[in-house]
N, CA, C and O of each residue as an XYZ file, in Angstrom:
460
protein
N       9.470     20.941   -116.147
C       8.042     21.131   -116.019
C       7.561     20.735   -114.627
O       6.697     21.397   -114.054
N       8.118     19.660   -114.085
C       7.703     19.203   -112.758
C       8.010     20.264   -111.709
O       7.237     20.453   -110.770
N       9.125     20.949   -111.864
C       9.492     21.983   -110.905
C       8.489     23.142   -110.947
O       8.112     23.671   -109.901
N       8.060     23.535   -112.142
C       7.071     24.614   -112.278
C       5.742     24.206   -111.655
O       5.090     25.011   -110.991
N       5.346     22.969   -111.867
C       4.094     22.488   -111.285
C       4.188     22.482   -109.768
O       3.247     22.886   -109.085
N       5.324     22.024   -109.233
C       5.509     22.026   -107.777
C       5.458     23.455   -107.243
O       4.831     23.719   -106.216
N       6.113     24.365   -107.936
C       6.155     25.758   -107.499
C       4.762     26.373   -107.465
O       4.407     27.068   -106.514
N       3.973     26.115   -108.506
C       2.615     26.659   -108.559
C       1.761     26.062   -107.447
O       1.010     26.784   -106.791
N       1.864     24.754   -107.226
C       1.081     24.105   -106.170
C       1.519     24.605   -104.795
O       0.684     24.867   -103.929
N       2.834     24.736   -104.598
C       3.353     25.214   -103.311
C       2.873     26.640   -103.035
O       2.480     26.957   -101.913
N       2.906     27.498   -104.056
C       2.441     28.877   -103.909
C       0.960     28.901   -103.572
O       0.539     29.655   -102.695
N       0.156     28.079   -104.262
C      -1.272     28.033   -103.989
C      -1.538     27.606   -102.550
O      -2.351     28.220   -101.859
N      -0.855     26.557   -102.096
C      -1.082     26.068   -100.736
C      -0.713     27.122    -99.703
O      -1.384     27.237    -98.678
N       0.336     27.891    -99.950
C       0.746     28.941    -99.015
C      -0.222     30.110    -98.997
O      -0.417     30.742    -97.959
N      -0.832     30.401   -100.144
C      -1.674     31.596   -100.241
C      -3.161     31.289   -100.269
O      -3.969     32.202   -100.439
N      -3.542     30.035   -100.109
C      -4.949     29.661   -100.144
C      -5.739     30.378    -99.056
O      -5.295     30.436    -97.910
N      -6.900     30.924    -99.396
C      -7.719     31.627    -98.397
C      -8.077     30.771    -97.181
O      -8.278     31.310    -96.093
N      -8.161     29.451    -97.343
C      -8.535     28.593    -96.216
C      -7.534     28.721    -95.073
O      -7.876     28.448    -93.922
N      -6.303     29.132    -95.371
C      -5.282     29.298    -94.327
C      -5.537     30.509    -93.445
O      -4.912     30.640    -92.392
N      -6.422     31.381    -93.838
C      -6.604     32.645    -93.134
C      -7.993     32.839    -92.521
O      -8.189     33.771    -91.741
N      -8.944     31.994    -92.850
C     -10.315     32.232    -92.390
C     -10.458     32.136    -90.878
O     -11.332     32.790    -90.310
N      -9.634     31.346    -90.212
C      -9.741     31.215    -88.757
C      -9.436     32.537    -88.048
O      -9.856     32.741    -86.909
N      -8.716     33.425    -88.708
C      -8.373     34.711    -88.107
C      -9.410     35.799    -88.333
O      -9.253     36.912    -87.832
N     -10.452     35.501    -89.068
C     -11.493     36.503    -89.350
C     -12.388     36.659    -88.127
O     -12.901     35.673    -87.598
N     -12.572     37.883    -87.686
C     -13.438     38.133    -86.530
C     -14.751     38.802    -86.917
O     -15.711     38.767    -86.147
N     -14.806     39.403    -88.086
C     -16.042     40.038    -88.556
C     -17.031     38.961    -88.996
O     -16.618     37.867    -89.381
N     -18.324     39.253    -88.945
C     -19.317     38.292    -89.441
C     -19.101     38.004    -90.930
O     -18.813     38.907    -91.715
N     -19.246     36.735    -91.300
C     -19.047     36.315    -92.691
C     -20.244     35.477    -93.130
O     -20.684     34.580    -92.412
N     -20.760     35.780    -94.315
C     -21.792     34.963    -94.935
C     -21.152     34.208    -96.085
O     -20.732     34.811    -97.072
N     -21.076     32.891    -95.960
C     -20.578     32.042    -97.038
C     -21.772     31.585    -97.856
O     -22.724     31.029    -97.308
N     -21.731     31.815    -99.161
C     -22.788     31.382   -100.065
C     -22.188     30.382   -101.040
O     -21.145     30.640   -101.641
N     -22.844     29.247   -101.192
C     -22.279     28.245   -102.071
C     -23.324     27.391   -102.739
O     -24.494     27.378   -102.358
N     -22.861     26.668   -103.761
C     -23.703     25.762   -104.520
C     -23.314     24.328   -104.174
O     -22.141     23.962   -104.243
N     -24.290     23.532   -103.807
C     -24.033     22.166   -103.365
C     -23.414     21.289   -104.445
O     -22.722     20.322   -104.129
N     -23.651     21.611   -105.715
C     -23.117     20.810   -106.817
C     -21.945     21.514   -107.507
O     -21.655     21.235   -108.671
N     -21.289     22.402   -106.814
C     -20.201     23.198   -107.379
C     -18.931     22.361   -107.514
O     -18.448     21.802   -106.529
N     -18.392     22.273   -108.718
C     -17.135     21.551   -108.920
C     -15.939     22.498   -108.940
O     -14.799     22.042   -108.849
N     -16.172     23.812   -109.058
C     -15.085     24.787   -109.039
C     -14.691     25.164   -107.611
O     -13.507     25.318   -107.308
N     -15.670     25.310   -106.753
C     -15.443     25.582   -105.333
C     -16.368     24.649   -104.556
O     -17.477     25.038   -104.190
N     -15.914     23.418   -104.302
C     -16.776     22.389   -103.715
C     -17.350     22.785   -102.350
O     -16.717     23.490   -101.564
N     -18.564     22.309   -102.105
C     -19.271     22.652   -100.874
C     -18.471     22.253    -99.630
O     -18.510     22.963    -98.625
N     -17.749     21.132    -99.678
C     -16.997     20.724    -98.484
C     -15.924     21.753    -98.117
O     -15.573     21.880    -96.944
N     -15.402     22.483    -99.096
C     -14.418     23.532    -98.815
C     -15.105     24.732    -98.164
O     -14.569     25.331    -97.232
N     -16.289     25.076    -98.658
C     -17.042     26.186    -98.071
C     -17.475     25.832    -96.649
O     -17.417     26.676    -95.755
N     -17.904     24.601    -96.440
C     -18.284     24.155    -95.094
C     -17.081     24.189    -94.156
O     -17.218     24.563    -92.991
N     -15.908     23.805    -94.649
C     -14.694     23.867    -93.845
C     -14.390     25.308    -93.455
O     -14.095     25.595    -92.295
N     -14.463     26.213    -94.428
C     -14.206     27.628    -94.152
C     -15.200     28.171    -93.131
O     -14.812     28.886    -92.207
N     -16.471     27.838    -93.291
C     -17.493     28.309    -92.347
C     -17.228     27.752    -90.949
O     -17.420     28.449    -89.953
N     -16.792     26.510    -90.879
C     -16.489     25.906    -89.586
C     -15.282     26.520    -88.909
O     -15.199     26.540    -87.681
N     -14.347     27.020    -89.699
C     -13.133     27.636    -89.146
C     -13.321     29.107    -88.796
O     -12.515     29.685    -88.067
N     -14.384     29.709    -89.316
C     -14.650     31.131    -89.086
C     -15.552     31.278    -87.865
O     -16.632     30.689    -87.809
N     -15.111     32.053    -86.903
C     -15.804     32.180    -85.627
C     -17.251     32.624    -85.753
O     -18.136     32.021    -85.146
N     -17.504     33.660    -86.523
C     -18.832     34.265    -86.603
C     -19.328     34.180    -88.041
O     -19.302     35.169    -88.773
N     -19.785     32.979    -88.447
C     -20.176     32.817    -89.844
C     -21.540     32.164    -89.987
O     -22.046     31.508    -89.077
N     -22.109     32.369    -91.153
C     -23.348     31.702    -91.560
C     -23.090     31.091    -92.924
O     -22.270     31.592    -93.693
N     -23.794     30.005    -93.221
C     -23.642     29.326    -94.500
C     -24.991     29.276    -95.197
O     -25.988     28.848    -94.615
N     -25.014     29.713    -96.439
C     -26.210     29.641    -97.276
C     -25.856     28.743    -98.457
O     -25.003     29.093    -99.273
N     -26.508     27.590    -98.549
C     -26.209     26.620    -99.598
C     -27.445     26.390   -100.459
O     -28.559     26.254    -99.954
N     -27.226     26.352   -101.756
C     -28.303     26.144   -102.717
C     -27.980     24.889   -103.524
O     -26.829     24.669   -103.901
N     -28.991     24.069   -103.787
C     -28.797     22.833   -104.532
C     -28.743     23.129   -106.028
O     -29.737     22.996   -106.742
N     -27.547     23.537   -106.489
C     -27.329     23.865   -107.892
C     -25.827     23.811   -108.156
O     -25.053     23.483   -107.257
N     -25.407     24.134   -109.393
C     -23.972     24.169   -109.672
C     -23.438     25.595   -109.529
O     -24.180     26.520   -109.200
N     -22.140     25.755   -109.783
C     -21.442     27.025   -109.571
C     -22.131     28.200   -110.274
O     -22.342     29.250   -109.667
N     -22.473     28.023   -111.526
C     -23.010     29.138   -112.307
C     -24.504     29.334   -112.100
O     -25.006     30.450   -112.239
N     -25.215     28.274   -111.772
C     -26.656     28.389   -111.543
C     -26.978     29.210   -110.298
O     -28.079     29.747   -110.176
N     -26.031     29.309   -109.381
C     -26.257     30.089   -108.154
C     -26.647     31.529   -108.497
O     -27.380     32.176   -107.748
N     -26.155     32.022   -109.629
C     -26.408     33.404   -110.037
C     -27.454     33.506   -111.140
O     -27.532     34.517   -111.839
N     -28.251     32.465   -111.292
C     -29.297     32.453   -112.314
C     -30.558     33.139   -111.790
O     -30.696     33.328   -110.582
N     -31.478     33.514   -112.678
C     -32.734     34.128   -112.234
C     -33.516     33.244   -111.253
O     -34.268     33.756   -110.424
N     -33.342     31.940   -111.344
C     -34.051     31.036   -110.444
C     -33.557     31.170   -108.994
O     -34.359     31.123   -108.062
N     -32.256     31.336   -108.807
C     -31.696     31.332   -107.454
C     -31.283     32.723   -106.942
O     -31.101     32.910   -105.738
N     -31.135     33.687   -107.845
C     -30.670     35.015   -107.441
C     -31.567     35.700   -106.407
O     -31.034     36.312   -105.481
N     -32.899     35.634   -106.511
C     -33.721     36.295   -105.485
C     -33.456     35.759   -104.078
O     -33.368     36.541   -103.131
N     -33.330     34.458   -103.930
C     -33.047     33.879   -102.620
C     -31.672     34.268   -102.116
O     -31.495     34.544   -100.930
N     -30.690     34.293   -103.020
C     -29.330     34.686   -102.657
C     -29.300     36.138   -102.200
O     -28.707     36.452   -101.168
N     -29.929     37.013   -102.951
C     -29.958     38.432   -102.579
C     -30.720     38.658   -101.274
O     -30.319     39.483   -100.453
N     -31.815     37.926   -101.085
C     -32.588     38.054    -99.850
C     -31.740     37.653    -98.643
O     -31.758     38.332    -97.617
N     -30.991     36.543    -98.768
C     -30.146     36.085    -97.672
C     -29.052     37.109    -97.379
O     -28.753     37.377    -96.216
N     -28.458     37.680    -98.415
C     -27.427     38.695    -98.216
C     -27.994     39.926    -97.511
O     -27.360     40.475    -96.610
N     -29.186     40.357    -97.920
C     -29.818     41.512    -97.296
C     -30.142     41.226    -95.825
O     -29.887     42.063    -94.959
N     -30.701     40.053    -95.546
C     -31.002     39.678    -94.164
C     -29.732     39.651    -93.313
O     -29.738     40.098    -92.166
N     -28.658     39.132    -93.875
C     -27.380     39.070    -93.167
C     -26.879     40.475    -92.858
O     -26.448     40.753    -91.739
N     -26.936     41.359    -93.849
C     -26.480     42.735    -93.635
C     -27.329     43.455    -92.596
O     -26.794     44.138    -91.723
N     -28.639     43.309    -92.683
C     -29.511     43.969    -91.712
C     -29.259     43.443    -90.302
O     -29.408     44.179    -89.327
N     -28.885     42.196    -90.195
C     -28.602     41.587    -88.887
C     -27.276     42.089    -88.297
O     -27.161     42.244    -87.081
N     -26.285     42.342    -89.147
C     -24.939     42.607    -88.650
C     -24.434     44.032    -88.817
O     -23.400     44.382    -88.249
N     -25.130     44.854    -89.576
C     -24.664     46.220    -89.800
C     -25.543     47.175    -89.005
O     -26.768     47.149    -89.121
N     -24.917     48.006    -88.209
C     -25.670     49.001    -87.438
C     -25.976     50.182    -88.337
O     -25.115     51.019    -88.603
N     -27.207     50.236    -88.796
C     -27.624     51.327    -89.658
C     -28.149     52.481    -88.819
O     -28.781     52.258    -87.787
N     -27.894     53.715    -89.250
C     -28.476     54.844    -88.524
C     -29.994     54.785    -88.615
O     -30.545     54.405    -89.648
N     -30.650     55.151    -87.562
C     -32.111     55.137    -87.546
C     -32.635     56.261    -88.430
O     -32.188     57.402    -88.316
N     -33.588     55.943    -89.316
C     -34.146     56.988    -90.185
C     -34.968     57.979    -89.377
O     -35.565     57.636    -88.357
N     -34.983     59.225    -89.861
C     -35.820     60.241    -89.225
C     -37.268     59.909    -89.544
O     -37.588     59.490    -90.656
N     -38.137     60.097    -88.565
C     -39.551     59.779    -88.769
C     -40.415     60.783    -88.035
O     -39.980     61.451    -87.097
N     -41.652     60.866    -88.494
C     -42.631     61.707    -87.821
C     -42.973     61.071    -86.473
O     -42.740     59.877    -86.281
N     -43.503     61.825    -85.567
C     -43.767     61.357    -84.202
C     -44.597     60.075    -84.148
O     -44.254     59.162    -83.397
N     -45.665     59.984    -84.915
C     -46.544     58.816    -84.841
C     -46.364     57.843    -86.005
O     -47.152     56.909    -86.155
N     -45.348     58.051    -86.818
C     -45.160     57.215    -88.005
C     -44.201     56.059    -87.704
O     -43.042     56.288    -87.360
N     -44.682     54.822    -87.831
C     -43.794     53.681    -87.564
C     -42.770     53.493    -88.680
O     -43.033     53.834    -89.834
N     -41.615     52.955    -88.337
C     -40.595     52.615    -89.323
C     -40.793     51.160    -89.701
O     -40.817     50.287    -88.833
N     -40.935     50.896    -90.990
C     -41.150     49.533    -91.463
C     -40.042     49.171    -92.439
O     -39.819     49.870    -93.427
N     -39.356     48.080    -92.159
C     -38.384     47.539    -93.091
C     -39.005     46.294    -93.676
O     -39.231     45.314    -92.966
N     -39.284     46.325    -94.971
C     -39.974     45.224    -95.620
C     -38.953     44.219    -96.151
O     -38.173     44.541    -97.047
N     -38.956     43.009    -95.604
C     -38.120     41.930    -96.118
C     -39.034     40.788    -96.495
O     -39.619     40.151    -95.619
N     -39.172     40.511    -97.798
C     -40.076     39.450    -98.243
C     -39.672     38.101    -97.667
O     -38.490     37.832    -97.457
N     -40.667     37.257    -97.412
C     -40.428     35.963    -96.810
C     -40.731     34.795    -97.743
O     -40.799     33.652    -97.292
N     -40.918     35.067    -99.059
C     -41.229     33.974    -99.966
C     -40.041     33.030   -100.057
O     -38.891     33.439    -99.894
N     -40.329     31.786   -100.313
C     -39.275     30.811   -100.531
C     -38.852     30.868   -101.986
O     -39.535     31.471   -102.813
N     -37.712     30.235   -102.304
C     -37.264     30.211   -103.697
C     -38.283     29.502   -104.581
O     -38.464     29.872   -105.741
N     -38.946     28.489   -104.040
C     -39.944     27.757   -104.830
C     -41.112     28.678   -105.180
O     -41.615     28.636   -106.302
N     -41.548     29.512   -104.225
C     -42.630     30.447   -104.493
C     -42.238     31.468   -105.550
O     -43.048     31.844   -106.396
N     -40.988     31.912   -105.492
C     -40.510     32.896   -106.460
C     -40.450     32.257   -107.842
O     -40.845     32.874   -108.832
N     -39.956     31.017   -107.912
C     -39.831     30.330   -109.192
C     -41.200     30.093   -109.834
O     -41.311     30.090   -111.060
N     -42.244     29.896   -109.021
C     -43.572     29.640   -109.550
C     -44.255     30.918   -110.010
O     -45.202     30.854   -110.793
N     -43.801     32.075   -109.545
C     -44.487     33.321   -109.907
C     -44.017     33.844   -111.241
O     -44.490     34.885   -111.698
């Protein structure tokens, strides 16, 4: 049994994603929960620190609450802002005098939770 446990741990250490994040050159958005016991925040912070072009979005909740109705709007907003910042989208066709408006709400999670 000890040999199987060693083998599983050795395989995990060799294939852990943390071993590869330093080689990522594309922009990365790390999203995490500060009270997460499945993927602790210190691991996400380490990954973000090792990734050249990264941003970290942390929410004060546990692993599963990050995807709850309370936190999902803020998470989705951050993902959308990140994509709009880093993805070159083709410019939409517009009429000569018609301005192009991209609406990104600026409410905080607290404002969303109160509504």
